C-alpha positions in Angstrom: 223.3 -128.7 31.2 224.6 -132.1 32.3 225.6 -131.1 35.8 222.1 -131.6 37.2 221.9 -134.9 35.2 225.1 -136.0 37.0 223.6 -135.1 40.3 220.5 -137.2 39.9 222.5 -140.0 38.3 224.9 -140.0 41.2 222.0 -140.4 43.6 221.0 -143.5 41.7 224.4 -145.0 41.3 228.0 -144.5 42.1 230.0 -147.3 40.4 233.3 -148.1 38.7 236.2 -150.5 39.3 239.9 -150.7 39.8 240.3 -150.1 36.1 237.5 -147.5 35.7 237.6 -147.1 31.9 237.5 -150.8 31.2 234.5 -151.2 33.6 232.5 -148.4 32.1 233.2 -149.8 28.6 231.9 -153.2 29.8 228.8 -151.5 31.3 228.2 -149.8 28.0 228.6 -153.0 26.0 227.3 -155.7 28.4 225.0 -154.0 30.9 224.6 -154.4 34.6 223.7 -158.0 35.0 226.9 -159.3 33.2 229.0 -156.7 35.0 227.7 -157.8 38.4 228.5 -161.4 37.6 232.0 -160.6 36.6 232.7 -158.5 39.7 231.2 -161.0 42.0 233.4 -163.8 40.5 236.7 -161.9 41.3 238.8 -164.0 43.7 240.7 -161.1 45.2 238.7 -157.9 44.6 240.4 -154.6 45.3 238.6 -151.9 47.3 237.6 -150.3 44.0 236.2 -153.6 42.8 234.2 -154.0 46.0 232.9 -150.5 45.7 232.0 -151.2 42.1 230.1 -154.4 43.0 228.1 -152.5 45.6 227.3 -149.8 43.1 226.3 -152.2 40.4 224.1 -154.1 42.8 222.5 -150.8 43.9 221.6 -149.8 40.3 220.7 -153.4 39.3 217.9 -153.1 41.9 216.6 -150.0 40.2 216.8 -151.7 36.9 214.8 -154.7 38.0 212.2 -152.5 39.5 211.7 -150.7 36.2 211.8 -154.0 34.3 208.8 -155.1 36.4 207.0 -151.9 35.7 207.7 -152.2 32.0 206.6 -155.9 32.0 203.2 -155.2 33.4 202.7 -151.7 32.1 202.3 -150.4 35.6 200.7 -146.9 35.7 202.9 -143.9 36.4 200.3 -143.0 39.0 202.2 -145.4 41.4 205.0 -142.8 41.6 204.4 -142.4 45.3 206.2 -145.8 45.7 210.0 -145.6 46.0 212.0 -146.7 42.9 208.9 -147.0 40.6 208.7 -143.2 40.0 211.3 -143.0 37.2 210.1 -142.7 33.6 210.2 -145.7 31.3 209.5 -146.3 27.6 205.9 -147.5 27.0 205.4 -151.3 26.6 203.2 -152.0 23.6 202.2 -155.4 24.9 202.2 -155.6 28.7 201.4 -158.8 30.5 198.3 -159.1 32.7 199.2 -157.6 36.1 200.0 -160.0 39.0 198.7 -158.5 42.2 201.6 -160.1 44.1 204.2 -158.4 41.9 204.6 -155.3 44.2 205.3 -157.4 47.3 207.7 -159.6 45.3 209.5 -156.6 43.8 210.2 -155.0 47.2 211.4 -158.4 48.6 213.9 -158.4 45.7 215.0 -154.9 46.4 215.7 -155.9 50.0 217.9 -158.7 48.7 219.7 -156.5 46.1 220.4 -153.8 48.7 221.6 -156.4 51.2 224.2 -157.5 48.6 225.2 -153.9 47.9 225.6 -153.2 51.6 227.6 -156.4 52.1 230.1 -155.3 49.5 230.3 -151.7 50.6 230.8 -152.6 54.3 234.0 -154.4 53.5 235.6 -151.0 52.7 237.5 -149.7 55.7 238.7 -146.2 56.6 242.3 -146.9 55.3 241.2 -148.4 52.0 242.2 -146.2 49.0 239.1 -146.1 46.7 239.2 -144.1 43.5 236.1 -145.0 41.4 235.3 -143.0 38.3 231.8 -142.8 36.9 231.3 -142.0 33.3 227.6 -141.1 33.2 227.3 -141.5 29.5 228.1 -145.2 29.7 225.3 -146.1 32.1 222.0 -147.6 30.9 219.2 -149.6 32.3 217.9 -152.6 30.4 214.3 -151.7 31.1 212.7 -153.9 28.3 215.0 -156.8 29.1 216.3 -157.0 25.5 220.0 -157.2 26.6 220.9 -154.1 24.5 220.6 -150.4 25.2 217.5 -149.0 23.4 215.7 -145.6 23.2 214.8 -144.2 26.6 217.2 -146.5 28.5 220.3 -144.4 28.9 220.6 -142.9 32.3 221.0 -139.3 30.9 217.8 -139.8 29.0 215.9 -141.1 32.0 217.2 -138.4 34.4 216.9 -135.6 31.8 213.3 -136.4 31.2 212.7 -136.5 34.9 214.2 -133.1 35.4 212.4 -131.7 32.4 215.6 -130.9 30.6 216.4 -131.4 26.9 219.6 -133.3 26.1 222.4 -131.3 24.7 224.9 -133.3 22.7 227.4 -130.5 22.7 228.1 -131.0 26.4 229.5 -134.5 27.3 228.2 -136.1 30.5 230.8 -135.4 33.3 232.9 -137.9 35.3 232.6 -138.2 39.0 235.3 -139.8 41.1 233.9 -141.6 44.2 236.3 -142.3 47.0 236.5 -144.2 50.3 234.0 -141.8 52.1 231.4 -142.4 49.4 231.2 -146.1 50.2 229.6 -145.2 53.5 227.3 -142.7 51.7 226.1 -145.3 49.3 225.6 -147.8 52.1 223.5 -145.3 53.9 221.3 -144.8 50.8 220.9 -148.6 50.4 219.8 -148.8 54.1 217.3 -146.0 53.4 215.8 -147.7 50.3 215.7 -151.0 52.3 213.8 -149.2 55.1 211.2 -148.0 52.6 210.9 -151.4 51.1 210.1 -152.9 54.5 207.5 -150.2 55.1 205.8 -151.1 51.8 205.9 -154.8 52.8 204.7 -154.1 56.3 201.5 -152.8 54.6 201.3 -155.6 52.0 199.1 -154.3 49.1 198.5 -157.7 47.5 195.0 -158.3 48.9 193.9 -154.7 48.2 195.2 -154.9 44.6 193.5 -158.2 44.1 190.1 -157.0 45.3 190.2 -153.7 43.4 191.3 -155.3 40.1 188.7 -158.0 40.4 185.9 -155.4 40.9 187.1 -153.2 38.1 187.2 -156.2 35.8 183.7 -157.1 36.7 182.4 -153.6 35.9 184.2 -153.7 32.6 182.5 -157.1 31.9 179.1 -155.8 32.6 179.6 -152.7 30.4 180.8 -154.9 27.6 177.8 -157.1 27.9 175.3 -154.2 27.7 177.3 -152.1 25.3 177.4 -149.2 27.8 180.1 -146.6 28.3 180.7 -145.0 31.7 182.1 -141.6 31.1 182.8 -140.9 34.8 184.6 -144.2 35.1 186.8 -143.3 32.1 187.6 -140.0 33.7 188.0 -140.9 37.4 188.1 -144.7 37.6 191.9 -145.1 37.6 192.3 -142.5 40.3 189.5 -144.0 42.5 190.9 -147.5 42.1 194.4 -146.3 43.1 193.0 -144.6 46.1 191.1 -147.7 47.1 194.3 -149.8 46.8 196.2 -147.3 49.0 193.5 -147.1 51.7 192.9 -150.9 51.6 196.6 -151.5 52.1 196.9 -148.9 54.9 193.8 -150.1 56.9 195.4 -153.1 58.6 197.9 -153.9 61.2 201.4 -153.4 59.7 203.5 -156.5 60.0 205.7 -155.9 63.0 208.8 -157.8 61.6 208.9 -155.4 58.7 208.3 -152.2 60.7 211.0 -153.2 63.1 213.4 -154.0 60.2 212.6 -150.5 58.8 213.5 -148.9 62.1 216.8 -150.9 62.2 217.8 -149.8 58.7 217.0 -146.2 59.4 219.3 -146.3 62.4 222.0 -147.9 60.3 221.5 -145.2 57.7 222.3 -142.5 60.2 225.3 -144.5 61.5 226.7 -144.8 58.0 226.2 -141.1 57.4 228.3 -140.4 60.5 231.1 -142.6 59.0 230.8 -140.8 55.7 231.2 -137.3 57.2 234.1 -138.4 59.4 235.9 -139.7 56.3 235.0 -136.6 54.2 236.5 -134.3 56.8 239.9 -136.0 56.5 240.2 -135.7 52.7 243.0 -133.5 51.4 242.5 -134.0 47.6 240.1 -132.2 45.3 239.5 -134.6 42.4 236.1 -134.6 40.8 234.4 -134.7 44.2 230.8 -135.8 44.7 230.1 -134.4 48.2 233.0 -132.1 49.2 234.4 -130.9 52.5 234.9 -127.1 53.0 238.3 -127.3 51.2 236.9 -129.1 48.1 234.6 -128.4 45.2 231.9 -130.6 43.9 232.2 -131.6 40.2 228.4 -131.3 40.0 228.2 -127.6 39.9 226.2 -127.6 43.2 227.6 -125.1 45.7 228.0 -126.6 49.2 228.2 -123.7 51.6 230.9 -123.7 54.3 229.6 -125.5 57.3 227.3 -127.9 55.4 228.8 -130.9 57.1 228.3 -129.6 60.6 224.8 -128.3 59.9 223.6 -131.5 58.3 225.0 -133.6 61.1 222.9 -131.6 63.5 219.9 -132.6 61.5 221.1 -136.2 61.6 221.4 -136.0 65.4 217.8 -134.9 65.8 216.7 -137.8 63.5 218.8 -140.2 65.6 217.1 -139.0 68.8 213.7 -139.6 67.3 214.6 -143.1 66.1 215.9 -143.9 69.6 212.7 -142.6 71.2 214.5 -139.8 73.0 212.7 -137.1 71.2 208.9 -137.2 70.5 207.0 -136.2 67.4 204.6 -133.3 67.8 200.9 -134.1 67.5 198.1 -131.7 66.8 196.1 -132.7 69.9 199.1 -132.3 72.2 200.9 -129.2 73.5 204.6 -128.8 74.5 205.9 -131.5 76.8 204.1 -134.5 75.1 204.2 -136.2 71.8 204.3 -139.5 69.9 207.1 -142.0 70.3 208.0 -143.1 66.7 210.2 -145.9 67.9 207.4 -147.4 69.9 205.1 -147.1 66.8 207.6 -149.0 64.6 208.4 -151.6 67.2 204.7 -152.4 67.9 202.5 -150.9 65.2 198.8 -150.3 65.8 195.9 -151.6 63.8 195.4 -148.7 61.4 192.0 -147.1 61.1 192.0 -143.8 59.2 189.3 -142.3 61.3 191.0 -143.4 64.5 194.3 -142.0 63.3 192.8 -138.7 62.5 190.8 -138.5 65.8 193.8 -139.9 67.7 192.4 -142.8 69.6 194.7 -145.3 67.7 197.7 -143.2 68.7 197.0 -142.8 72.4 199.1 -145.9 73.4 202.2 -144.1 71.9 201.8 -140.8 73.6 204.5 -140.0 76.1 205.7 -137.0 78.0 209.1 -135.6 77.2 211.1 -133.3 74.9 209.8 -132.9 71.3 211.7 -132.9 68.1 212.1 -129.2 67.5 213.0 -129.0 63.8 215.3 -126.2 64.6 218.4 -128.0 63.2 216.6 -128.4 59.9 215.5 -124.8 59.8 219.1 -123.7 60.3 220.2 -126.0 57.6 217.5 -124.7 55.2 218.8 -121.2 55.9 222.4 -122.2 55.2 221.5 -123.7 51.8 219.2 -120.8 50.9 215.9 -122.7 50.8 217.3 -125.6 48.8 217.0 -128.0 51.7 215.0 -130.7 49.9 217.6 -130.9 47.1 220.4 -131.1 49.6 218.6 -133.6 51.7 218.3 -135.9 48.7 222.0 -135.5 47.9 223.3 -135.8 51.4 220.9 -138.5 52.5 
């Protein structure tokens, strides 16, 4: 029962310290913020401590995102945004929403992830990391009370997400993260940072401000006349959300953010290469997270022989696209021509939905050359027997 919980929890946070049990006890008692302060103040942190600091900062970013969602009672309809999709307890008295909060949140995520990456990147190939995660000790201070409350333990959050009832007869498992996993977590931090830059490249603040102001005005008019708009009650939230999304998209993305997203995606693939090189050299088999062909994952997820080689072939194709050496297929083009994603991210176009669908906005990015085939991913999907989405989330 708890093995899938451990899988999802590990995606959110690997963390521990040189004295794993004392750290997880501190996490259970004090939470993430206090633990981060303690780890950051160490004068001579060990490799385990540096890994722990990176992990705490990673999860602290998730915690702060959910705190913001709780503070304003942000609708779960925003689950298309990274980080904000996790379930939270309801806030009985949310504050009035600040339209700039989304931009501010993702700026904070970038800062948090930069701190996590800075700690993780100090871990070298010859460092001996052995970091144990006790899933049952982890909780997110979603309501900001400073104590763990209902709905704030990581097993509760992840169990709800997966649609799984908790089973007290099975204790949450322990996972031992090692030197290789520092590169894996750094890769994940780069990926989340890239998505944060994409959100900020399409700053939604103006669109949110306009939509909320118009919705409030309609509510004011209905209140004055004593009217009730049944269709608004049924569809209004969905229409408002769609208007925010379209209003944010239809602009020129900020080039500094789109270029930063490109850079972090490339660093993500580079860290993945480091991870797989380290994993292949491992000889132990101790509560492994992602194993090599001689190891077993503690998560209960079967990694077929050849997973490392097959996934690295997928990474190679992604790297070629990010370098502009493979083009994206486009519906108006046949073999031999496609879209240069690198060029799009380096100099993004003014976005017009109709022009994007028809293609005129994308003509400047059309080039001739070899296309991304997708063959590597199809072979990977066959290897993992159709579970490619799950494995892609785990392997990053």
